C-alpha positions, 0 to 999 in steps of 0.5 A, a space after each residue: 571240741 578243744 582237742 589239741 588246743 593249747 591254753 594258758 590259764 592265767 589266775 590273778 588275786 581274786 576271791 573268784 580264783 576258786 572258780 579257776 579249778 572247775 574252769 581248768 577241769 572243764 578245759 582239760 575235759 574238752 581235750 585242751 592242754 592247759 598250762 597255768 600261770 599264777 600271779 604271786 597274790 593268786 596263791 593266797 586264794 588257791 594253791 598251786 598244788 590244786 591247779 597242778 593236779 587239775 592241769 596235769 602240768 607244773 604251775 608257773 609263778 616266778 620268772 625263774 625257778 629259785 632252786 636251780 635258776 631255770 628260766 620260765 620263758 614268757 616268750 616260749 609260752 606266748 608262742 606255745 599258746 592258742 589262747 591266753 585266758 585270764 580268769 579271774 582278771 582283777 581290775 589291777 591286772 586289766 589296768 596293767 595290761 592296758 599300759 604295758 606294765 610287765 611286773 610278773 610272769 603273767 603280764 610278760 606272757 600277755 605281752 609276748 602272746 601271739 594267740 587269742 587273748 580273753 579276760 573274765 573280769 572279777 571284782 566288786 561292783 563299784 570297781 567294775 563300774 568305775 570309769 577307769 575300769 570301763 575305759 580299760 576294758 574298752 581299750 583291751 577290746 579295741 586291741 582284740 582282747 575278748 571280754 567275757 562279761 561278768 554276771 550280776 549277783 551277790 559279791 564277796 563284799 556282800 553287795 549285790 551287782 555286776 562283777 561276778 566272774 562268769 561261770 566256768 561253763 559259760 567261759 568254756 562255751 565262749 572259748 570253744 566259740 573263739 577257738 573252734 568257730 567253724 566246728 562249733 556252731 552252724 551260726 558261725 558267719 551268719 548275720 542276725 538282727 536282734 531287737 531289744 528294749 522298749 520304744 518311746 513314743 513322744 507326746 510332747 517334748 517332756 512326756 512319752 508312752 513306753 513300757 517296762 522292758 529293760 532289754 536284758 533278754 534281747 541283749 543276752 540273746 545277742 551276746 549268745 549269738 555272737 559267742 557262737 560266731 554270728 554277726 549280730 546287729 542289735 537294734 536297741 531301744 533306750 537302756 542302761 545295759 552295756 553292748 555285748 562283746 562282738 555285737 554291733 549296736 544300733 540305738 533307736 527310740 521310737 517304733 518308727 525308728 526301730 522299723 526303719 533300722 530293722 527292715 534295713 538290716 533284714 535285707 542282708 540278714 540270715 535270721 532275726 530275733 524279735 525281742 523288743 517291746 515295740 509300741 503298738 500305738 503312737 500319738 497321732 499328733 506330737 505337740 511341739 511344746 509342753 502340754 499344760 494341765 487344764 481343768 478338764 480331761 485330756 484325750 490323746 488320739 493314737 494311731 497304729 504303728 507299723 508291725 515290724 515282725 509282720 513285715 519281716 515275716 512277709 519277706 522271710 524267703 526261707 530265713 529264720 525268724 523268731 518272735 516273743 509273746 509276753 502275755 497275761 491271759 490265753 497265753 498259748 492261744 495268743 502265742 500260736 496266733 502270732 506264730 501263724 500270722 507273723 510267719 515265725 519259725 517259733 515263738 518264745 512265750 512268757 507270762 506275767 502271771 509266772 513269778 520271776 518272769 517278764 520285765 526288769 528281772 534277771 530270770 525268765 520262764 518260757 515255753 517254746 512254741 512251733 508247728 510241732 508243739 510246745 517245749 516248756 522250761 522252768 524258771 532260770 536266768 535270762 542268760 540260760 534262757 538265751 542259751 536255750 533259744 540259740 540252741 533251738 535256732 541252731 537246729 533250724 540251720 542244721 535242717 
C-alpha cells in the first residue's frame, strides 16, 4: 500500500518509544522507505542501532556528523518526505512545534517539511488533559497537522487514563488513509452521518430523562470513517468526549433536535450509522418552573418521539444505513425486526447480558446481522469494533 512513499519517523523522549520499533517495521513491510530522526533524549529509551536495523537507513540525531562534519540537512529531509510522522510525540515537542522552537534536528525538519505531518501524542493523563497541551494540539490541527488520538489505559506512571500512544497497527492504518486515500478505501469522499450519545428530554428546568450512553461507540465509528477518507457529520448528544480528528461535530440535546439535525444532514449523505441512544418517549408537557415535591405521587405523561432511523430508512434510495440494537432479551429476534422495519443494510447487535458490553465501558461484544445471516465477534475494544463495522460498510460500497 505504501510502495514508493517516503516517510520520516520522528521519535521523541517518551517511554512509548519502544513502540516505534514495531511501527517502523510495519511501515517498511507496507513498502515505505523510512528515515528515522531521533531527538537526543529519545536515545535514552530506544537505541539508534535498533531503529537503523529496522529502517535499513542510518539514524539522524544531530545537525552534523561530529566525525567528519557532514551536515544532516533538514531542508533536504523536508523536501524528500511524503510524510513526517512523529510517534511518540511528547508534550514538550508538541509545544515547541506550536511556537516554532527549532533546537533539534527533528524540529528543524518539521519547520522545513512540505509534506503531510502527523503526530501521535504519548504522555501521562494529566499532561495530556492539561489546557496548554489541548490548546497546542488544537493549534497544530488548525495548521493541518493530523493528530492521531492516544488511547486510554494503564500508563507508565501506574495511573489509568488517556495518554497511551496509539498502537502501531492503528497508526499505520491512518498513515495509509492519509497518503493513499483513493486507493485505500471506497469510503474516500463519501459523506456519512453518525449519531452518538444519549438524548436529554426535559421535565422541568432542573430534571430530565436520559440513559447511560457515553457516545464512545459512535465516536469510534466516526473516527474510523474519517480515517478512511469519509466526510463525517457527527450528531452528538451530551458527552465528555473530544471530537475525533477530521470530523465535523453537531451538538444536540433532545430527540427532536437530533431528528432535525440528522434528517437535514441525511439529505446530502451517502450513508449513516445510527449509534445514538435516542429516547423513545419525551414528556408531553415541560414545566417552565421547578416542580416541587408534594405529599402524593407524581405522574408524568409521555409522548412518542419521532423515529429517526425509520425516517431515514423510508428515504434510503440506495444509500447505506446501519443501525444498532442494544437488547436485554430476545436479542436476535428484536435485532432482525429492526433490520426489516427500518430498512437497515445491517444491524449491530449487543446485549447487556454480555459482560463488558453496552454502556460506559471501553469494550463491546457484537453480532452483525443482515439478510444473509449473522457474524459474531468476541469481546474487544470499541476501537476494534469500529474497525469491524467500517470494514463491513466498505463491502457495501464495493458491491
